[in-house]
C-alpha positions in Angstrom: 0.0 0.2 0.2 1.0 3.5 -1.0 2.1 6.2 2.2 -0.6 8.5 0.3 -3.4 5.3 0.3 -3.2 5.0 4.2 -6.6 6.5 5.8 -5.9 9.8 7.4 -7.6 10.1 11.2 -7.8 13.7 12.8 -8.1 13.4 16.4 -8.6 16.1 19.1 -7.4 16.3 22.7 -10.0 17.6 24.9 -9.9 18.5 29.2 -9.3 20.4 32.0 -6.0 22.5 32.8 -3.3 20.1 33.4 -5.0 17.0 32.8 -2.5 15.9 30.8 -3.3 16.3 27.3 0.2 17.5 25.9 2.2 15.2 28.1 -0.4 12.3 26.4 0.7 13.5 22.8 4.2 13.5 23.4 3.9 10.1 25.0 2.2 8.8 21.8 5.0 10.5 19.7 7.8 9.0 21.8 6.4 5.0 22.3 5.3 5.2 18.7 9.2 6.5 17.4 7.6 9.4 15.8 10.0 12.0 16.9 13.7 13.1 15.6 16.3 12.6 17.9 17.7 15.8 18.1 13.7 16.9 19.0 14.0 14.5 21.8 17.5 16.0 23.1 15.9 19.8 23.1 13.1 18.3 25.3 15.3 16.3 27.8 17.7 20.0 27.7 14.7 22.0 28.3 13.0 19.6 31.2 16.7 19.5 32.8 16.9 23.5 32.8 14.0 23.6 34.8 15.2 21.1 37.3 12.6 18.3 36.3 13.7 14.6 37.2 11.9 13.7 34.0 11.7 14.2 30.6 8.7 16.7 30.2 7.1 15.3 26.7 4.4 18.1 26.6 7.2 20.4 25.7 6.8 18.5 22.1 3.8 20.3 21.4 3.8 23.4 23.6 6.0 25.3 21.4 4.6 29.0 22.7 6.9 30.5 25.0 4.0 31.8 27.2 3.3 28.1 27.0 6.2 27.0 28.4 6.4 29.2 30.8 2.8 28.5 32.3 2.8 24.9 31.3 -0.2 25.3 30.1 -1.8 24.9 26.2 -2.9 28.2 24.9 -3.0 28.0 21.1 -3.8 24.9 19.2 -0.8 22.8 18.5 -0.6 20.4 15.3 1.1 17.4 14.8 1.5 14.6 12.2 2.5 11.5 12.6 1.9 7.9 10.7 2.2 3.9 11.8 2.4 1.5 9.0 -1.6 1.5 9.6 -2.5 5.1 9.6 -1.6 9.0 9.2 -2.6 11.0 11.9 -3.1 14.6 12.5 -3.5 15.8 16.1 -5.3 18.9 17.4 -3.9 19.5 20.8 -6.5 22.1 22.3 -6.2 24.5 25.3 -8.3 23.9 28.2 -8.9 27.1 29.5 -12.4 28.6 29.4 -10.7 31.6 27.4 -9.8 29.6 24.9 -13.3 27.7 24.4 -12.9 29.3 20.5 -9.2 27.8 20.0 -10.8 24.3 21.1 -13.6 24.7 18.5 -11.3 25.3 15.8 -9.2 22.0 16.8 -12.1 19.9 17.1 -14.4 21.2 14.1 -12.3 19.0 11.5 -11.7 15.8 14.3 -13.1 12.3 13.5 -12.4 11.7 17.1 -12.1 13.4 20.5 -9.9 12.5 23.4 -11.3 13.2 26.5 -8.5 13.3 29.3 -10.1 12.9 33.0 -7.5 13.5 36.1 -8.2 10.3 37.9 -7.4 12.4 41.1 -9.9 15.1 40.9 -12.6 13.1 38.6 -15.4 15.4 36.7 -14.6 18.9 36.4 -16.3 21.9 35.1 -14.2 21.8 32.3 -14.8 17.8 31.7 -18.8 18.9 30.9 -17.8 21.8 29.0 -15.3 19.7 26.3 -17.6 16.7 26.3 -20.4 19.3 25.5 -18.5 20.8 22.7 -17.4 17.3 20.9 -20.9 16.4 21.1 -22.2 20.3 19.1 -19.5 19.7 16.7 -20.8 16.3 16.1 -17.3 14.2 16.5 -18.7 10.8 15.9 -16.3 9.1 18.4 -14.7 9.5 21.5 -12.3 8.0 23.9 -12.3 9.0 27.4 -8.6 8.3 29.3 -8.5 8.4 32.7 -5.2 9.8 33.2 -2.5 9.9 36.0 -4.0 6.5 37.4 -0.2 6.0 38.8 -1.2 9.1 41.0 -4.3 6.5 42.7 -2.1 3.5 43.0 -3.6 2.2 39.5 -7.3 1.8 41.3 -9.9 0.0 39.6 -12.7 1.5 41.7 -11.3 5.5 41.0 -11.3 3.9 37.4 -15.2 2.7 37.6 -16.4 5.7 39.7 -14.9 8.0 37.0 -16.5 5.8 34.1 -20.1 5.5 35.5 -20.0 9.5 36.5 -19.2 10.3 32.8 -21.9 7.4 31.2 -24.5 9.4 33.5 -23.6 13.1 32.1 -22.8 11.9 28.3 -26.4 10.0 27.9 -27.7 13.7 27.5 -25.2 14.5 24.6 -25.6 11.7 21.5 -22.2 10.9 21.0 -22.5 7.4 19.5 -19.0 5.7 20.1 -17.4 6.3 23.9 -14.9 4.2 24.7 -12.6 4.1 28.3 -9.5 3.8 28.7 -7.1 3.9 31.8 -3.8 5.3 31.5 -0.4 7.1 32.3 0.6 9.8 30.1 3.6 10.3 32.2 5.3 6.6 32.4 3.1 5.5 29.5 0.5 3.0 30.5 -2.3 1.7 28.1 -1.1 4.4 25.6 1.0 2.7 23.0 1.9 -0.6 25.3 -0.1 -2.3 27.0 0.2 -2.1 31.2 1.1 -4.3 33.7 0.2 -1.8 36.4 -3.6 -2.7 35.3 -3.8 -6.1 34.7 -7.2 -5.9 35.8 -8.0 -3.7 32.3 -9.2 -6.2 30.2 -9.7 -3.4 26.8 -7.2 -2.3 24.0 -4.4 0.1 24.5 -5.0 4.0 23.1 -2.9 3.7 20.5 -4.5 0.3 19.1 -7.7 2.2 19.5 -6.4 5.0 17.2 -5.2 2.4 14.6 -8.7 0.7 14.0 -11.5 2.7 15.1 -13.8 2.6 12.3 -14.2 6.2 10.0 -14.9 5.3 6.3 -18.7 5.8 7.1 -18.3 8.6 9.0 -19.1 11.1 5.7 -22.3 11.0 4.7 -22.3 9.2 1.9 -26.3 9.5 1.0 -26.7 12.8 -0.2 -24.6 13.6 -2.8 -23.0 17.5 -2.4 -20.3 18.7 -4.9 -19.7 22.6 -4.3 -17.3 23.9 -7.3 -14.2 25.3 -6.7 -13.1 26.5 -10.0 -13.7 26.0 -13.8 -11.2 24.2 -16.0 -11.1 25.5 -19.1 -7.7 24.8 -20.8 -6.7 26.8 -23.5 -4.8 23.9 -25.9 -6.0 22.8 -29.5 -6.8 19.6 -28.2 -8.9 20.5 -25.5 -11.2 23.5 -26.9 -14.0 22.3 -25.5 -13.1 20.9 -22.4 -15.3 22.1 -19.3 -14.4 20.3 -16.2 -15.5 21.6 -12.9 -13.1 21.1 -10.0 -13.8 20.9 -6.2 -14.3 18.5 -3.2 -16.8 16.2 -2.8 -19.1 17.2 0.4 -21.2 14.3 0.7 -22.1 10.9 -1.5 -21.1 9.2 -4.0 -21.1 10.4 -7.8 -20.3 8.0 -10.9 -20.0 8.6 -14.8 -23.6 8.1 -16.1 -25.4 10.0 -13.2 -28.3 12.1 -14.0 -27.3 15.3 -11.7 -28.8 19.0 -11.1 -26.5 22.4 -11.2 -27.6 24.5 -8.3 -28.6 27.6 -8.7 -29.7 27.4 -12.3 -31.7 23.9 -12.0 -30.6 22.8 -14.8 -30.5 18.9 -15.2 -27.4 16.7 -16.6 -25.4 14.0 -16.4 -22.0 13.1 -15.6 -20.0 12.5 -18.5 -16.5 11.8 -16.8 -14.6 12.1 -13.0 -10.8 12.6 -12.8 -8.8 12.4 -10.5 -4.9 13.5 -10.9 -5.7 13.4 -14.7 -7.0 10.1 -14.7 -10.7 8.6 -15.6 -12.1 6.9 -12.4 -15.5 5.0 -12.0 -16.8 6.8 -9.1 -16.1 9.5 -6.5 -17.0 9.7 -2.8 -16.7 12.2 0.0 -13.9 13.8 1.3 -12.2 13.0 -2.4 -11.1 16.2 -4.6 -11.7 15.4 -8.5 -13.2 17.1 -11.5 -15.9 16.3 -13.1 -17.1 17.0 -16.6 -21.0 16.8 -17.8 -22.4 15.7 -20.7 -24.3 19.5 -21.6 -22.6 23.0 -21.5 -24.1 24.2 -18.5 -22.9 27.8 -17.2 -21.4 26.7 -13.6 -19.0 28.7 -11.9 -17.1 28.8 -8.2 -20.2 28.8 -5.3 -22.5 26.6 -7.5 -23.5 23.2 -6.0 -23.6 20.0 -8.4 -26.3 17.6 -6.4 -28.4 14.4 -7.6 -31.4 15.1 -9.5 -33.5 13.6 -7.0 -31.9 14.4 -3.5 -31.1 18.5 -3.5 -30.1 20.4 -0.3 -32.2 23.0 1.3 -32.4 26.4 -0.4 -32.9 29.6 1.5 -31.9 33.1 2.5 -32.5 32.6 6.2 -30.6 30.5 8.5 -30.6 29.5 11.9 -27.4 29.0 13.1 -25.5 27.6 16.4 -22.3 30.3 16.5 -18.9 30.0 18.3 -18.2 33.9 18.8 -13.9 34.5 18.3 -13.8 38.3 17.6 -12.9 40.5 21.3 -15.5 42.6 19.6 -18.9 41.6 20.4 -21.7 41.2 17.9 -25.2 42.6 17.9 -28.7 42.4 16.1 -28.9 44.4 12.7 -24.9 43.8 12.1 -23.2 43.3 8.6 -21.5 40.3 8.0 -19.6 38.2 5.3 -21.1 34.7 5.3 -18.1 31.8 4.2 -20.5 28.5 3.5 -18.8 25.6 1.6 -17.3 27.6 -1.7 -19.7 30.4 -1.6 -19.9 33.4 -0.1 -22.7 35.9 0.5 -23.3 39.3 2.2 -25.3 38.6 5.7 -27.1 40.4 8.3 -27.7 39.2 11.8 -31.2 39.2 12.3 -31.5 38.2 15.6 -29.8 37.1 18.9 -31.6 34.2 20.1 -30.4 33.1 23.2 -26.4 32.1 24.6 -26.0 28.7 26.2 -24.4 28.4 29.7 -21.6 25.5 28.9 -21.5 24.7 32.3 -25.4 23.8 32.8 -26.2 23.5 29.5 -29.0 25.7 29.9 -30.1 28.9 27.7 -29.8 32.7 28.6 -32.2 34.1 26.5 -33.1 38.0 26.3 -29.1 38.9 25.5 -28.3 41.9 23.5 -24.8 40.6 22.7 -22.6 37.8 22.1 -19.2 38.3 23.6 -15.9 36.4 22.6 -16.0 32.4 23.2 -19.8 32.5 23.8 -21.6 29.7 22.0 -25.1 31.2 21.0 -28.3 30.8 18.7 -28.6 33.5 16.0 -30.7 34.2 13.1 -29.1 35.6 9.6 -30.5 36.5 6.5 -27.9 36.5 3.1 -28.0 38.5 0.1 -28.6 35.5 -1.9 -29.5 31.9 -1.3 -27.5 29.4 0.1 -27.6 24.9 -1.0 -27.3 24.1 2.8 -27.9 20.6 5.1 -28.2 20.8 8.5 -25.4 20.1 10.7 -26.1 17.3 12.2 -26.8 15.4 8.4 -23.6 16.7 6.7 -20.8 18.7 8.7 -19.5 20.3 5.4 -22.4 21.4 4.0 -24.2 22.4 7.3 -21.3 24.9 8.6 -20.7 28.5 7.7 -17.6 30.5 8.7 -18.5 34.3 9.8 -15.9 37.1 8.7 -15.8 41.0 9.4 -16.8 42.8 6.2 -14.4 45.7 7.0 -11.3 44.1 8.5 -12.0 40.6 6.6 -11.3 38.7 10.0 -12.8 35.5 11.1 -15.1 36.3 14.0 -17.4 33.5 14.1 -17.8 29.6 13.4 -21.9 28.4 12.5 -23.5 25.2 12.5 -27.3 25.7 11.1 -29.5 24.1 12.4 
């Protein structure tokens, strides 16, 4: 199998401050032999200069100077590594409440969330918050790692107590696949290698689960969605009539011969060819990036969408959106913004602020007049032109929007269409 054909798993870490997220990722990289000797030497030297009597593996991901000084994660750090079975992209996200927006950024593309719980402290407010955000973002798989088991003498009773507490809380969340693993990130118990200290645990190690969790059906393979990114017209004598539509498939399976509809025009045609890297292929599915040609000359451009003839998305100018606010500048009703949705872009206006969510209690706070940084709130937005979308719970790609400041071009919010 070629390296580029190995399946990619994106996962994020979540949990309270000092639960050991960065140490766990450092341990995964170290035990899977995914770091270079010079990186390890630098971490060992840095640990020694801080007066530690152990190698602080969290320094492999905490790259900012202020992160190293405070021993906390502030920004999202992405790390890449691979095993013979899978490629991985890790998003190490912060645990502090004031960095909720960073956690949402790291989790938005993840297939799986690792939620860490300190065995000494059990379920904390931040554990609730991050588990809720993971369910809000519809991350399909979760692994709850009960960390620092070495500090509670590898007690099975402590582990079982935390598992039952989390199950009672998560019954309201709707994450379909949750696994529990007792670990010690510092010592490496049950991370890559099985722990000899917890012979009472009969499940798999964290690495084994990451390599084997089934993710190929996480994408929506029913509703065919192909937002057009660009139109390809090669100016050569051999290809004077060639018109290809390039983009990434955001849902469904497309095959040559399929009847498709072009939005917003509504014209119906048949797929002539699907090409990947210049070669024709017999089918394409999410999340492949391909070029499609149609039997008929249809005027499509960037922002249009090709869908199955009898399976069209919702088309509307009025959106109900759950937004994570990312700007230091609060937003109020009647504010003009730019809405980015798939490859489409439109001017929009915030019509109404419905409510904020208290992430600690999951209750709604109604009667609000503004939404501030790190708030999660429900807004009504009207766009200048119709968008073609699905509900976020049905399709994470066609159900998400980015809100951009019209003046500064800064990303100020990320939204999930309800």
